[in-house]
C-alpha positions in Angstrom: 10.0 -4.6 4.0 10.9 -2.1 6.7 8.3 0.5 6.1 5.3 0.6 3.7 3.2 3.3 2.2 -0.5 3.0 2.8 -3.4 3.8 0.4 -3.9 7.2 2.0 -0.8 8.4 0.1 -1.5 11.7 -1.7 1.3 11.2 -4.2 3.1 14.4 -3.3 6.6 13.0 -3.9 8.2 14.1 -0.6 9.2 10.6 0.4 10.9 9.9 -2.9 12.9 13.0 -2.7 14.1 12.2 0.8 14.9 8.5 0.5 18.7 8.2 0.7 18.7 4.7 -0.9 16.2 5.1 -3.7 13.8 2.5 -2.3 10.6 4.4 -3.1 8.8 4.6 -6.5 5.8 6.5 -7.5 2.4 5.0 -8.4 3.2 4.7 -12.1 6.0 2.3 -11.1 4.2 0.4 -8.3 4.8 -3.3 -9.1 1.5 -4.2 -7.5 -0.4 -1.8 -9.9 -1.8 0.1 -6.9 -2.5 3.8 -7.1 0.0 4.8 -4.4 3.7 5.0 -3.9 5.7 1.8 -3.1 8.7 1.0 -0.9 10.9 -1.8 -2.2 11.5 -4.1 0.8 14.9 -5.3 -0.4 16.2 -1.7 -0.6 14.7 0.0 2.5 17.1 0.4 5.3 14.8 2.4 7.6 17.5 5.1 7.2 19.8 3.3 9.7 23.1 5.0 9.3 21.4 7.9 7.5 19.4 9.6 10.3 17.5 9.3 13.5 14.3 8.1 11.8 13.1 7.1 8.4 13.4 10.2 6.2 10.3 9.3 4.1 8.1 9.5 7.2 9.6 12.7 8.4 8.9 14.3 5.0 5.4 12.9 4.5 2.6 15.5 5.1 0.0 12.8 5.5 -0.3 11.5 9.1 -0.2 7.8 9.3 0.6 7.2 5.6 3.9 5.5 6.3 3.8 2.5 8.7 6.2 0.0 10.1 6.3 -3.4 8.3 8.2 -6.6 8.3 12.0 -6.5 8.0 13.6 -8.3 5.1 16.3 -10.7 6.3 19.7 -9.1 6.0 18.4 -5.5 5.7 19.2 -3.0 8.4 16.3 -2.1 10.7 15.5 -0.1 13.8 16.1 -2.5 16.7 13.7 -0.5 19.0 10.7 -1.3 16.8 9.2 -4.6 18.0 7.1 -7.2 16.1 3.9 -5.8 17.5 4.6 -2.5 15.8 5.5 -4.2 12.5 2.1 -5.5 11.6 1.5 -2.8 9.0 -0.7 -0.4 10.9 1.6 1.5 13.3 2.6 4.8 11.9 6.3 5.5 11.8 5.6 9.1 12.9 3.1 8.9 15.8 
């Protein structure tokens, strides 16, 4: 996964509308059964080639809701984001 949505998600839908690759699903389709939106790791490209930053995080009105996470092998990722930032608690938009 490149980014993930935390449990502070307010389910507004902004991220889904902005994702250029359809990697985000709403809480009703969350494969973990959690009551928040979900980013499919094998689809997320961190918007590399689509913009200067992940569009989901730019669109999200909830500070800290979308965080950096591990990169799936073979998926594009932001090279300037190091392993320390990819532990699942560093907001994409700081």
